[in-house]
N, C-alpha and C positions, 0 to 999 in steps of 0.2 A: 135311780135314774135309768139304769139299763132295763130294770123290770118294767118301768113305765113305757120305755120305748118298745118292749116286746108285746105289751098289752094293747097299746094304741094302734089302730090300723094305720097302714102306710098312707101318707098324705099324697094325693095323686097330682103332684105339681106337673109332671110331664104331660099327662092328658089334658089338663087345664090349659097349659100353654098351646098345645096341639089344637084344641078346640077354639081358642081365642084367635090363632093365626088363620085356621079354616075359615071362621066366621068372617074375619077381615077380608080374606081373599075373595070369598063368595060375594059379600054385599058391597065391597069397595073395589071391585075389579075394574070398573070404568074410571075410577079416580086414579088407581094405580097405573092403568094403561095410558091415560093422558099424561101422567108425570113421565112414564117411560118414553113415549113418543116425544114429548116436548124436550126431554133431557137428551135423548138421542140426536135430535135435530140440532140443539144447541152445541153438544159436544163434537158432532161430526163436522159442524160448521167451524168450530174453533180449531179442530185439528186439521181440517182441510186448509184453513188459512195459514196455520203454522207451517205445514209441510209445504204450502205454495210458496212461502218465502224462499228464494234461492239459498241453498246451503251456505255458500260463501258469504252471502249478505248477512244472514243470520249470525254467523260466527263473528264476522267483522263488527256487526252492530252491538252485540253483547260485549264483545271486547272493548269497544268504544265506551259504552256505558260503565264498564268496570274502571277503565282508565279515568273517566271524568270524576267518578265517585271516589277513587283511590289516590287521585293526584299523582305525586311522584313516586308512590310506592308501586312499583311495576311487578312486583311478585305475583299478586292475585290476577291482574289483567293477563299475564303471560300464561299463568296456570289455566285460566279460561280459555284462552286461544288454543293452546296446545290440547287440553282436554277435550274440547268440542271437535277438534280435528280428529282425534283418536276415535271418538264415537262414530264419526262419519266414516273413517277409514274402516271400521269393523262392520259397516253395513247396518248399523243400529240407529240411523237417524230418525226414520219414521217411528221406530219403537219408542225412542226417547221423546218425540213429540206427542205420542199418545199417552205416555207416562206424565208428561208435563201438563197436559190437558187435565187428566184425572186429578192430579195434585192441585192445580189451581182452582178448578171448579169445587172440589171437596173443601179446600181451605177457605174460598170466598163464601161458600154456604155456612161454614163453621163461624166465620167472622160475623156474618149477617145475623145468625141466631146467637152466637156467643157473647158478643159485646153488650147488647142490650139486655140479655139475661143477667150478665154479670153485674151491670149497673143496677138492675132491679134487685138483685140480691144485696147489693151494698146498701141499698135505700130502704129495704124492707127485711127485717130479721126473720119474720115467719117464713118468707120465700127462701131466705138463705138456709134455714133449718130443713126445709123441705127438699131443696134442691141438692145440698151438699151429699146426702147419701146416694142419690141418684147418679152424681158424678162419680162417686166412689165405685158404684156398680159398673158404670160405663168403662171405667178405667182398668178395673180388675178383671172383668169378664174376659176369657179368651177370645181373641179376635175372630178365630174360626167360627164361633157360635154365631155371629152376626151374619154370616154367609147364608144361614138357613133361612131366616125370615127374608133376607134380601132376594133370594131365588124365588121364594114363594110369592113375593109381592111383585117383583119386576122382571122375573125370568133370568136370562143370562145377558152378559154384555157389560158395557161401562157404566150404566145407570145403577144396577145393584152394587157394583163396585164403589161407586160414589156413596151410596147410602151407607154401606159398611164402613167406609172410610171416615164419613162424617161423624158416625157414632163414636168411633174410636178416637178421632183427632179433636172433637169438639171441647172436652173438658179444660185442657189448659187455657184456651182463650177465655172461657167463662171464669175460671179461678183467678187468673190474672187481671182480668177486667174488674172483678170484684175486690181484689186486693189493692189495685191502683187507685180505685175511688176512695176506699176506706183509708188509704194512707195519705190522702190530702189533709193538710194541716187544718185543724178545727178553727184557729184564729182567722184564717183566711175566709173560710166559710161563714163565720160569724160576721166578720167585716162586710161581705157581701150582703148578708141579711140585714145589717144595719143601714146599708145604703138603699135598701128597698128592691134588691135584685130578685127576679122571679126564679122559680126553680130551673127553667130552661136556660136562662141567662147564667146561672151559677154552674149548670152542667157543662155548657159549651165554652163559657169564658174562663172559667177557673179549674174545675175538676178534670175535665177531659185533657186539657193542655198539660196539666201537671201529672195526669196518670198516663200520658202517651207512652212513655218509655216502658212502663210496666206492662201495658197492654200489648205494646208491639213484641215484647219478649214472649208473651203468651201466644201470639200469632206465629212467631218464628218456630216455636214448639209444635204448634198445630201443623205447619208446614212439614216439619220433619216427621211427625207422626203419620200424616197422610202419605208421604213418601214411603215410609216403612210398611204401609198396607198394600203396596202395588203387588207383591208377590202373592199375598193372601188373596187379593181380589182377583188375580189371574186364574184362580181355581174355579171361578164361576164366569169365566170367559172375558174378563176385562183385558183389553189389549195393552201392549207396552213391553217394557223391559222385564217386568214380573213374569210374563209368560215365558221368556227365554230362561229365566233362572228356574222356573218350575219345571221346564222341560229338561233342563240340565240335571236336576235332581232325580227326575223319573228315569233318566237315561244313564244316570251315574257318569255323566260327561263333565270332568273337572274343567276342561278348557273352556267349554261353552258357558259354564256356570261363572267362571272367573271373568270372562269378557263381559257378560251381561252385568255382573255384579259391579265391576270397576266402572262401567258406564252409569249405574245408579249412584256410585260413590261421587263421580264427577259432577253429575246433576245436582246431588245433595249439597255438596260443598259450595257450588256456584250459587244455588238458592239461599243456602244459609248465610254466607258472607254478604251477598247483596242486600238481604233483609236486615241483617245486623248493622250494616252500613247506613241504610235508610234511617234506622232508629237513632243513629249517632249524629246525623246531619243536623246542622243548625237551622233555625227558623229562617224562611226565606227573606223576611224583612231585616234580618241582621247580616245578610251576606252582602259584603262590599259590591258595588256596582261593576267593578272591574272583572268579577267572576260571573256575571250574568251570561257571558258568552257560552259558559258550559250548559246552562239550561237551554238556550237556543239550539246548541249543537245536539243536545240530546232529543229535542223536539223534532228536529229535521230528521234525524236518523230513525226515530220511532215512526214518524209519518211514512218514511220511505219504506220501511219494513211492512207496516200495516197495509199501505197501498199495493205493494207487490204481492202480499198474501191474499189480499181481497180480490184482486184481479184474477189470479190463479185459481183461487176457490170458485169464482163465479164461472169461469171458463170451463173448469172441470165439471161442475154441476151440470152445464148445459150439455155436455158431451157424454154423460154418464151411460154406462152400458147396463144391461140387465144383470142384477146381482143374485148369486145363488149362494145361500148360507149353508155350509156343511159342518155338521156336528160330528166329531170323532172322539176316540178315546186315546190315552197315552201308550197303547200297546203297539209293538212294532208291526204287527200284521195290520192293524187298522191305519197306522201311519202310512204304510205303503199303499193300500187301496184308496184311502181318501187323497193322498197327494196325487196319485196317478189320475184320478178322476178330476181332481181340481186343475191340474195342469192341462188336461185334455179339454176342459171347459174353457180355460183361458185361451187356449189355442184356437178355439172356434168362437171367440168373440165375447165371452162372458167375463164379467167381474166376479170373483170368488172371495168369499170370506170363510176361512178354515179355522175353527175353533175346537181346541182340545179340551175335554171335559171329563169329570169323573163319570163312570158308566151311568149311574142312577140319574144324575143331572142331565147326561146327553138324551136319555129317553124323555125325561120330562120336558126338555127343551123342544123336542120335536112335537110332542104331544100338545104343548101349549102354543105352538106356531112361532117360537122364538127362532128356530132354525128350520131351514126348508127340508133338508135331507141328511140321512146317515146311511153309510154302507157297512155299518158295524153290528148288526143284530144277529147274534149266534143262537140259532134255534135248531131243534126244540127244547134242549135242556139248559144250556148255559145261561140264557137270559129269559127263562120261562117265567120268573116272577115278575119281571119288568114288562114282559109281553102281556101277561094276564091283567095287570094293572091299567096298561094304557091302550090296549088293543082297539078299543072303540073310538080312540082319538087320533088313530094312525091310519095311514094308507100303506099296506104292505105290498111291495112290488115282489117280483120273483127273486130267487137267489142269484147273487153275483158271483159265488164260489161254492162248489159242491164238494163234500167229502172232508170237511175239516174234522179234526179230533181232539180231544182233551185226554189228559192222564197224568198220574203220577210218574215222574220221569227219573231215571238214574242213568249213570255212566255204565257202559257195558262192562267194565272191569269189576263191577259189583255183582260177582257170580254167585254169592250167597243168597240173593233175593231175585226172584223172578215174578213174584205175584204180591198183591197187597197183603194177602193172607200170610206171607212169609215174614212180615216185618216183626222184628222183636226189639232190638236195641240199636239198630244201625244209624249212623248219622247223628248220634246223641239224641235219638227220639225226637228229631225235629224235621219238619217238612218246610222248606223255604218257598214262600208264596210271593205273590205281587200285591197290587193295591187292594185295600179292604173292600172297595165297592165293586170289584170285578166279579162276574158270574162264576169264574172258575174258582175263585176264593171261597164262594158259599158251597160249591160242589166238593171242594176238598175239606171243608168242615163237616159236611154231611158224610163224607167218605170215612173220616176219623171215627164218627159215631157209628156208622153202619158196620164197620169191622171191629168195633170194640177197642180201638186204638187208644181212646181217651182214657179207659180204664188202666191201660199200661203205661200211662204218662206221656203219650205222644202229644205234641203241640204243633200248631201252624204258625210260623213265623211271617207275619204280613210285612211287606216292604214295598217295593216298586218293581215294575219290569226291568228297569236298568240295574237296580241292586240285585235282583235275582240272577240275572245273566252274568253279572260281575263275580257274584259268589260261586256260581257254576263253574265259570272259567278258572278261578282260583283254586277250587277244589280238584278240578281235573288235572290242572298243572301240577299239583301236589299229591295226585293219586289218592285223594282222601274220599271217604263215602259222602255222598250228598243226595237228597231227594228233593226234587223241585216240582212245582205245578207247571207242566209243559203242555204245549198245543202245537199242532200242525195244521197249516204250514207256519214254519218259523226257522229262521236261519240257524239256530243253535243246532238242528238236527242235521244241517249241512256241514257245519263247522266241527262238531264233536260226534264221537260214537256214543249215541245214546239209545235208550229203550224204554218203552213203556212197561210199567208193572202191570201184569195181567189183572183184570178187574171182574172177577166172576159175578159180582152182584150188580154190575153196571152203574155204579153210584156216581161215577165220573161221566156218565153217558156214553153213547155210541157215536156214530157217524153223525155229524152235523153239517148244516148248511149256513152260509153267512148271507143274510138277507139285506136287500136295500128297503128302507122304509122313508116315508115323507110325511109331511104334515097334510092335514085335511085341507083341500082347496089348491094345492100346488098344480095339480093337473089343469084346473081351470085358469089359475092366474098366469102359469108359465108353461103352456102346453108343449112347446118345442123343447125346452130344457127337461120337461117331465119325460118325453119320449126317449131322450138320450140317457137320462138317469135309468130308466127301465130297462134300456138295452145294454147297460153296462155289465159286463161279466168277464171273467178270466179264469185261469186254472191255478192250481196249488203251486205248479212250477213257476208260473208267471210272478205270483206274489213272493215266492221264496227268493227268486233272483233279485227282486227290488230289495228285500229286506237284507240279503247278503251284501249288496252294495252299501246299504246304509251301515251295516255292522263293520264294513271296511273302511268307514270314514267319510262316505258320501252323506251330504244333507238328504233329507227326504225329498225335497224338491229336485235336487241333482239326480238322485236314484230314479225318480219317476220320469224325469226327462230322458235319462238313458234308455229306459224301457220303452217309452213311447216312440223314440227314434228307431227302434228295431221292430216296432209293431204298429206302424203308422197306418197301414190299411185296416188293421182290426180296430184302431181307435176311430178312424174315419167312419167305419160302419156303424158306430154307435150314434152317429149324428145324421144318418140317412133316414 
């Protein structure tokens, strides 16, 4: 077997998949664009309607629904009321509504596809044998893999998030619909046949009513799986609580991760218990008339909530400001610049959508027109590969910051090493890096090869910016050797005594500039905003001060506002 494997040529599965996705993207771009535009319109409207409902009315309304469904069991209604108040108290209400929209739309599409497909599988054994392995594939493939075609087809945002969520969450509904129909007793089906029932009559009068509880169990599982995808979907720009969890992981911020995580738990429990209770509720025909007031009460509450949300959404749509979509990366330096620019734009009357993405996806989103602008292009070395790939699809403005640098960085107490050439076995032959997609990560890998460190057993440990800075701080506190991928401006050079290792071969690059880049056509579509973006610039000291405030506990938005307050005339000059 092993001999045969070595003789046969490698099957090019990867290139085949790449070619297939590229072909679909090229020839069906109009189709995918229409889905994206339509999907964004539907989900933006739904989110606007949900956020338009006064928070107190939403909390009271959902609590009333829970009380009507659970009767005298007040435990769950009380949990619902307190849990939703906690989410609001933490300032995560809008994020929860975005997450709720993603979950509901994903689950609705899964049900629309899954229930008919499950019924078809139950009725046709050939279809069942074909679909079962496909469902196995969908359930066992790592969820992150679905993000790649999602971005290729739909760009960034909530639509690719829904696409990936549907693929991941669909199988339970299909399987349980199939199982439910198959479990209908044969004698009942035969009795229906003997009375001359049509296939449609059997399905809707006998099979679906008897399979309802099983199918609902599958829908409940689909809802939970869709909810579990929100963090994964946030990696490609899907808004909501998942974005907060992802940011906490990238920053190694335990508190922020816990707050966003507990909000997800509250939402999951509320959705799970309500859907389970719906499945347990008796048929309306068997409910005594004295309990019909519950239905009328629920209807009045629902209409009140829907009406208030619709009115607010309509009013907001009519007063919508010009929107600027900023794409950024999860690095502290780019958080600082992007948030300063975002807050400045908001101060001058613009609506801003700020989305944190992996570096490669950020470049792709600008090139494809999914985002308007980014102030995170490190050139000529760090992002050279992305620039060469997308430069014909971008409008490169001038540098917004000059004199940035990269390098392998160590604490100054490591006196035994001053150059990359001096590295022997320090720090366990490990360089602590940041995100795999970062340009500096690629430079560090090239540096290891350029200096022959790979032959000495040196490795680059990829993590996140937050994990790297935590590891650096811990090592310095314990006076242990550590080597990290560092760059300036960054707050760690202000907080700790650090030094770059000399780089005679310049494999980590020399001085760099950080450029502003925009999508093609922005200058024509939004000329005033384009002028402001082109004028945006500041110094390394400016950026470092914002990052230092962030490292001391300020949120990026708070740190940006502090800087703007002390540099208002400079900010105003960008908009003149």
